[in-house]
N, C-alpha and C positions, 0 to 999 in steps of 0.2 A: 630355913630356906635350903633346899637340897642342892641347888646348882651353885656351888661356891665360886666356880670360875666365872659364871655370869654375874654373880653378886658383886664381884670386884669391879666390874665394868658398868654397873647400873648407874652409879652417881654421875660418871662421865657422860653416859647416854642421856640422862635427864637434863644435863646442862648443855646438851648439843655439842659436846666435845668429841673429837675422834674423826676418823676418815668416814667417807660416805659408805665404804664397805663395812666398817665396824658398826655404824648406825643401822644399816640394812640388816646385818646379821643379828643384832640385838632385837630389832623389830620382829624378825622372823621367829626368834626364840620366844619372845613374849606372846606371840600369836599361838604358840603350841604348848607353852608351859604355864599352867594355872598358878603354880606356886610363885613363879617369878612375876606374873602379872599382879598377883595380890601384893607381893612385896613392893612392886613399883607403885601401886595405888597408895600403899601406906606411906611411902617416902614422899609422894606427891602431896599428900595431905599434910605431912609435917612441913614441907616446904611452903605450902600455902598458908599454914598457920603462922609460920615465921614471918612471912610477908605481911600478914594482917597485923601481927604484933608490932611490926616496924611502923605501922601507920600511927600508933599511939604517940610516937615522938614528934609527929608533925604539929606545928603550932596551931592552937585552937583559933577559931574566928575571933574570940574575944581578945586574945593576945595580939593578933594581927591588927585589930581595931585600935588597941592601945598604942601600938607602934606607929600606925598612921597618924593618930591624934598627936602623939609626941613629936613626930616629924613636922606636922603642920604648925604646932606651937613654937617650935624651935627654928622655924624657917628663917634663913638669912640670905642676904645677897650672895652671889657666887664669890665675889671678891672678899667678902668678910669670912666666908667659910674657907677660902683658899689659904688664909693665914692659920687655919687650924686643921692641918691634915689628919690629925688623929680623929677629930669629929667626922670628917668626911669619910674616912676609912670605916668608922663604926657604922655610920648611916648606910654606906654601901653594902656592908656585911649583912645588916638587918634586912635591907631591901632584897638582897640576893637570897637570904634565907626564906623570906616570905614567898617570893616568886618560885623558888625551888620546891617549897612545900606544896604550893598549889599544883605545880606540874606533877610532882610525885604522887599527890593524892589522886589525880585523874588517871595517871598511869597504873597506880595500884589497883584501882577499881577494875580496869581492863584486865590486869593480870589475874585478879581473883576470879573474874568471869570466865576467862579462858581456862584457868586451872579447874574450875568446876566442870566445864565441859569435858576436859580430859578425865577427871575423876569418874564422872558418870559413864563415859564410854568404856573405860578400863574395867569398872565394876560390872558393866553389862557383859563384857567378854569373859570375865572371870566367874560369872554366875553359872550354876548348873542349869538354870532356866532363864536364859537371857531375855526372852520375850514372852508376853502373856498369850498372844495369838500367833501361832506358828503356821505360816502359810506363805506361798509365793503368789497367791491370788489376791489382787488388790480388792476384789469384791468381798473377800473374807476378812482381810485385815482392816479395811476402812470401817465397816460396821462395828468392829470391836471397840471403837472409841465412842460410839454413840452413848449419850447420857453421862459420859465421864469427862467431857471437855466442854468449856463454855464457848467454843468456836468450832468451825468446820473448815476443812482444807481439802484441796484437790490432790488426790493420789494418782499419779499417772500410770500408764501401762509400761512396764519395763521389758516386756518381751521384744526381742530383736535388738536389745541394747547389750552393753557389756555388764550390766548390773542385774542382779537377781534379788528379788524381795524375799527376805527371810521371815519377817513378821513385824510386830509392833507391840508397844505397851505404853501405859501412862507413866510419865516421869515428872519430877519436880525440879524446875530450873530457877534458881534464885528465889525459891519459896513460892513459885507459881506453877500451876499445873501445866503440863506440856505433853505433846505427843512425841514419842520416840520411835522412829522407824529404824530397822536394822536391815542393811543390804550387804550384798557380797559382790566383790569385783576381783576375780582371780582367787588368790589366797587371802585377801584382805577383807575385813568387815568394816562397814561404814555406818556410823550412827547419824541420823538426821533428826534434829530437834525442831519442833514447831510450837511456838507459843504466841500469845497475843502481844502485839507491839505496845509497849507502855513506856512512859518517861520515868526516869529514875531507876535506881537499882543497878546491880552489877551487870546484868545482861545488856542493858541499854548503853553501858560504858564501852562495849565493843563496837567499834566502827565497822560499817559494811566493808567487806574486802577479804583478803586472804592473810592469814597469820600462821606462824608455826610455834607450837608450844610443846616443849618436852618431847620432841620427836614426832609429834602429830601435826598434820596439816588441817587447818580449820578455815572454812569459808562461811562468811556471814552475809545475809542479805534480808531485805524486807519486801513484802508484797501483800497488797490487799489487807493491810492492817495486821499482818502477821510477821513475826520475826523467825527466820530460819537459820540454822547452824548445822553444817555438815562437817564431820570430823572423822579422821582415820589415819592410820600409819601408812596408807598408800600414798602415791605421789600427788602433788598438787593438781596436776593436769586431770587426773581421774576425779578428784573432788570437784573441780570446776565443771567437768563434763556432766556429772550428776546434778550439780546446781543448775546448769542450763536446762536440763530436762524438766526439773521441777519448776523453774521460772516460766518455761514455755507453757507448761500445763496450767499454771496460774493465770496466764494471759488469755486462755481460751474460754 
């Protein structure tokens, strides 16, 4: 990595640490430096792999079942247990561990899904050929997906808005084929992923709404059986404005 000064700040940026000015400066640098963008992508993947490895320490369903059965067999009245504070403490710890594991598992799925969106977006920006169909004309970009997707979606006209369509390509999100649109707002690129709405999997673990992951703003929503995700290092207001344009087009 050639930018040693920026490299020292990269970990803090990925953890969301530092002032708004520092975060904005790093985002601007990543936008213009392919080396740093690739380094950021590599570190994000390592971070995601670490998070996935941590899930292995969560209690298995079989273990939770054994704990529940043990608690049922050893159930006593409150007053009987009150004379054995050690047993009460042990049971409380076990229950807390099970509940915490369930909560962590759900959160971990959401973290993995948002990290995958970040990875795909950063990889696109770092690529020499970010999109397969390069055009600002929706009538050129939309036909480029024909025969490649098991679904269709409405691509609105962006003329007269703050957004410029740069092109599109087929991507894979959580192992499923998806459409990826690339747009521009000012100096920022925005990726919009469109996939079929399905239950299960990491993508479905992300609740509809806005989140922030490693310096990127993400907005998730569903419409007409499709799941949409818009992601960029631009501000959340711009992401929301783009989402509203796509939502309005989908209702027409």
